C-alpha positions in Angstrom: 18.8 -4.7 -19.0 17.0 -7.6 -17.6 13.8 -7.9 -19.0 11.0 -10.2 -17.3 7.7 -11.1 -19.2 5.0 -8.9 -16.9 1.2 -10.2 -16.4 -0.4 -9.0 -13.8 0.5 -5.4 -11.9 -0.3 -5.8 -8.7 -0.7 -2.5 -5.9 -0.3 -1.5 -2.3 -2.8 1.1 -1.7 -1.5 3.1 1.7 1.6 5.2 0.5 0.8 4.1 -3.1 -2.2 4.4 -4.6 -3.4 7.7 -2.3 -1.4 9.6 0.8 -3.9 8.5 4.0 -0.5 8.4 6.7 -0.8 12.0 7.2 -5.0 11.5 8.0 -4.5 8.3 10.3 -1.6 10.3 12.4 -4.1 13.1 12.6 -7.0 10.8 13.4 -4.9 9.0 15.8 -3.3 12.1 17.5 -7.2 14.2 17.9 -8.1 10.6 19.6 -5.5 10.7 22.0 -5.8 13.7 23.4 -4.4 15.2 25.8 -1.7 11.9 26.2 1.4 13.5 23.1 1.6 11.3 19.9 4.7 12.8 17.6 5.3 11.9 14.3 8.3 9.7 15.7 6.5 7.8 17.0 3.6 7.3 14.0 6.1 6.5 11.9 7.1 3.5 13.6 3.8 2.0 13.3 3.1 2.9 9.4 3.1 -1.1 7.8 2.4 -2.8 10.7 -0.2 -3.5 13.0 1.4 -3.3 16.4 0.1 0.7 17.0 -2.9 -1.3 18.9 -1.4 -3.2 21.5 0.9 -0.1 22.0 -2.3 2.5 23.2 -3.1 0.0 25.6 0.4 -1.3 26.7 2.1 1.9 26.7 -1.5 4.5 27.4 -3.5 1.4 29.2 -6.3 2.6 26.2 -9.4 0.1 25.6 -8.5 -2.8 23.3 -10.6 -1.6 21.0 -9.5 2.1 20.7 -8.4 1.9 17.7 -11.7 0.8 16.1 -14.3 2.7 18.7 -12.1 6.3 18.6 -9.7 6.5 15.9 -11.5 5.0 12.6 -14.6 6.5 12.8 -12.2 9.7 12.7 -10.6 8.6 10.0 -13.4 7.2 8.5 -15.0 10.9 8.6 -11.9 12.4 7.3 -12.0 10.7 4.0 -15.5 11.1 3.2 -14.2 15.1 3.3 -12.3 13.6 0.1 -8.9 12.7 -0.7 -7.2 13.3 -3.4 -5.2 10.0 -5.9 -1.5 10.0 -6.4 -0.2 11.6 -8.8 0.6 9.4 -12.2 -2.1 6.7 -10.6 -5.0 7.2 -12.6 -2.7 7.2 -16.0 -0.7 3.8 -14.9 -3.7 2.0 -14.7 -5.1 3.4 -18.0 -1.8 1.6 -19.6 -2.6 -1.3 -17.4 -5.6 -2.1 -19.4 -4.6 -0.6 -22.6 -2.4 -3.7 -21.8 -5.0 -6.2 -21.4 -2.8 -6.8 -17.8 -5.1 -7.4 -14.8 -4.8 -5.5 -11.8 -5.0 -5.9 -8.2 -5.0 -4.2 -4.7 -3.3 -5.8 -1.7 -3.1 -4.2 0.8 -2.6 -5.1 4.8 -5.7 -2.9 5.8 -9.1 -4.1 6.3 -11.9 -4.1 3.7 -14.0 -1.6 5.1 -10.5 0.4 4.8 -10.0 -0.1 1.4 -13.5 0.2 -0.2 -13.3 3.3 1.6 -10.3 5.3 0.2 -10.6 3.8 -3.0 -14.0 5.1 -3.3 -12.9 8.0 -1.8 -9.8 8.5 -4.4 -12.1 7.8 -7.5 -11.0 4.5 -8.1 -13.1 1.6 -7.1 -14.2 0.6 -10.4 -10.3 0.3 -11.5 -10.1 -2.9 -9.5 -11.8 -5.9 -10.0 -9.9 -7.4 -7.4 -8.7 -6.3 -3.9 -6.9 -8.5 -1.2 -6.3 -7.1 2.2 -4.6 -8.2 5.5 -8.5 -10.0 6.7 -7.8 -12.7 4.1 -4.9 -14.0 4.9 -3.4 -15.9 7.8 -0.2 -13.7 8.1 -0.3 -9.8 7.4 2.9 -8.3 5.6 5.9 -8.9 6.0 4.9 -12.2 5.5 4.3 -13.4 1.6 0.8 -14.1 2.4 -1.4 -11.6 0.5 0.6 -10.9 -1.9 0.8 -15.2 -3.3 -2.8 -14.7 -2.0 -3.6 -12.2 -5.0 -1.3 -13.7 -7.6 -3.4 -17.3 -6.7 -6.9 -15.6 -7.6 -5.0 -13.7 -10.5 -4.1 -17.0 -11.9 -0.8 -15.7 -12.9 2.4 -17.0 -11.1 4.0 -14.4 -8.5 7.4 -14.2 -11.2 5.5 -12.6 -13.9 3.7 -10.1 -11.2 5.0 -6.6 -10.4 4.1 -5.0 -7.0 4.1 -1.3 -6.4 5.0 -0.8 -2.7 6.0 2.4 -0.3 6.6 0.5 3.1 9.3 -1.5 4.2 7.3 -4.4 5.4 5.3 -4.0 1.8 8.9 -4.4 -0.1 9.4 -7.3 2.1 6.4 -9.0 1.4 6.2 -8.9 -2.0 9.9 -9.6 -3.3 9.7 -12.9 -0.5 6.8 -14.0 -2.9 9.1 -14.1 -5.7 7.8 -10.6 -7.3 9.6 -7.3 -8.7 9.2 -4.9 -6.7 8.7 -1.1 -7.6 9.5 1.1 -4.4 7.2 4.0 -5.2 8.7 7.0 -2.5 5.6 9.3 -3.6 4.2 9.2 0.5 4.7 12.1 2.7 6.4 9.4 5.2 8.6 6.6 3.4 11.9 4.6 4.0 14.8 5.4 2.4 15.3 2.9 -1.1 15.0 -0.9 0.2 17.4 -3.1 -1.5 15.0 -5.4 -2.0 13.2 -3.1 -4.4 13.8 -4.1 -7.8 13.4 -0.3 -8.9 12.6 2.8 -6.6 10.6 6.0 -8.0 10.0 9.4 -6.5 6.6 8.8 -8.2 4.0 6.9 -9.9 4.7 9.7 -12.5 7.9 8.3 -12.8 6.8 4.9 -13.4 8.2 3.5 -17.2 5.2 2.3 -18.3 7.8 -0.2 -20.9 7.9 -1.8 -17.5 4.2 -3.4 -18.7 5.5 -4.7 -21.9 8.3 -6.5 -20.4 11.1 -3.8 -20.5 12.2 -4.0 -16.8 15.1 -2.5 -15.6 17.1 -2.5 -12.2 17.0 1.4 -11.4 17.6 4.1 -8.8 15.4 7.6 -10.1 16.6 9.5 -7.2 
């Protein structure tokens, strides 16, 4: 047992609060038609900003193809409704009951974050939302998490981050935070060595961790 004081809880969004990647894959595949686009090809871009360059380099699409063709389709899909990840609302309630500040720290744009949080009904839970738009370097650099901690007024060592992707886990751990890897989404990597805990669902998050009873474990 290793105890660590927790004074803030920070969530990644895509793959943690909402299973958005299947929607974005479908939007990308539809926009690229008749060019084929496999799930394996898509997975290499999860948690990165490499898709836009790949679309231009490999298929000759215009540099703004993602913004003008893929994102509108994706946003239409979001507006049809999306469920929050099971366990997310309960975990937010547990943090609020303890008086812990919460935030989103995402590699997505502010526009996509706002749309997604509204779609899953959790926008009002997050007074602070930090995007890759707000920092010089996106994940796996630690910038977005360091900036979030500064805005919360909490040292990174006292922040607990929940991530799913390799880039996100590296980002939060490099920032000096304790990291829980959630493997609840459709596309998830294997348990990552930089994660301090691995869970299969936010429903498996031990609320006692918020009281400082954080221990390293895997429920695999």
